[in-house]
C-alpha distance (Angstrom), angle and dihedral (degrees) to the residues before:
residue distance angle dihedral
M1 . . .
S2 3.77 . .
N3 3.78 136.6 .
K4 3.81 88.2 -93.9
D5 3.83 88.5 63.1
L6 3.82 88.3 60.4
E7 3.79 96.7 47.4
N8 3.76 95.8 84.1
D9 3.78 121.4 88.4
D10 3.81 94.9 -102.6
E11 3.82 110.1 104.0
M12 3.73 116.6 -144.1
Y13 3.81 121.2 -145.1
V14 3.79 133.2 -155.4
T15 3.80 127.5 -170.0
L16 3.80 111.9 -142.6
T17 3.81 122.8 -159.4
L18 3.81 107.8 -147.7
D19 3.82 127.9 -150.1
D20 3.78 91.7 -92.1
D21 3.86 89.9 53.8
S22 3.81 93.4 -109.6
E23 3.78 116.4 133.8
V24 3.77 127.8 -131.5
E25 3.75 123.9 -167.6
C26 3.79 112.7 -141.8
I27 3.81 139.1 -173.7
V28 3.85 113.9 -128.3
I29 3.79 104.7 -121.6
T30 3.81 97.0 -177.3
I31 3.81 146.4 -39.8
F32 3.75 111.3 -128.8
E33 3.80 141.5 168.8
A34 3.81 123.6 -113.8
G35 3.75 118.7 173.8
E36 3.84 108.8 -33.0
R37 3.80 96.4 -27.5
D38 3.73 142.8 72.8
Y39 3.81 121.5 -121.1
I40 3.80 135.5 -171.9
A41 3.78 128.1 -142.7
L42 3.78 117.2 -150.1
L43 3.81 131.2 -172.9
P44 3.81 119.0 -158.0
T45 3.82 109.9 -121.2
S46 3.78 89.4 -133.8
T47 3.83 89.1 66.8
A48 3.80 98.9 30.1
E49 3.84 91.4 101.2
T50 3.79 93.8 55.8
E51 3.81 125.9 80.0
D52 3.79 96.5 -129.4
G53 3.81 104.1 42.8
E54 3.76 119.4 158.6
V55 3.81 113.2 -105.0
Y56 3.82 121.4 -149.0
L57 3.75 117.1 -142.4
Y58 3.86 121.9 -159.3
R59 3.72 140.3 166.3
Y60 3.81 109.2 -100.2
A61 3.83 130.6 -152.5
E62 3.76 139.1 148.8
D63 3.81 125.2 -129.6
A64 3.75 123.5 -132.6
E65 3.89 91.0 -80.7
G66 3.81 92.4 51.0
N67 3.78 94.5 -104.8
P68 3.81 113.5 148.6
E69 3.81 119.0 -112.1
L70 3.80 123.8 -164.9
A71 3.76 124.3 -160.4
S72 3.83 131.7 -179.7
I73 3.77 119.2 -103.5
E74 3.78 104.3 -107.2
S75 3.81 106.3 -151.1
D76 3.79 142.1 31.1
E77 3.82 89.0 -121.5
E78 3.82 92.0 54.0
Y79 3.86 90.3 45.8
E80 3.82 91.1 52.5
I81 3.82 90.9 51.8
V82 3.84 91.6 48.6
A83 3.80 94.4 43.6
D84 3.83 90.9 49.5
R85 3.83 91.8 49.8
F86 3.84 90.9 47.8
D87 3.82 90.4 51.6
E88 3.81 88.8 51.8
W89 3.80 89.8 51.0
L90 3.84 90.1 50.9
D91 3.85 90.0 50.0
E92 3.89 89.5 50.5
Q93 3.80 90.1 52.0
E94 3.77 92.9 50.3
Y95 3.81 90.5 48.0
N96 3.80 91.3 49.6
E97 3.80 89.5 52.4
M98 3.77 92.2 49.2
V99 3.82 97.6 48.8
G100 3.79 98.5 29.5
D101 3.76 127.1 -120.7
D102 3.89 95.3 -93.5
E103 3.83 96.3 65.9
């Protein structure tokens, strides 16, 4: 799955099971590359309506059958790299909205 898969109007959802066994339904914002790995950004639907919702970042991979697999980010250093790349992606999206896609 690539970013292009997410550019259509169909929103994709994921249900996360947290450490306390509670479940959170999230909207897939994007799948992006940072360093040598793919990552996924998820926005809980409970905060999707607010401007400052918390975004979950996870490692993203697909198994041999193409099923998505999420894994926790292991270190603070890795998280910083991923968070910085996600911020860059957000900035790119805002820029594209300002200038339009046809320029």
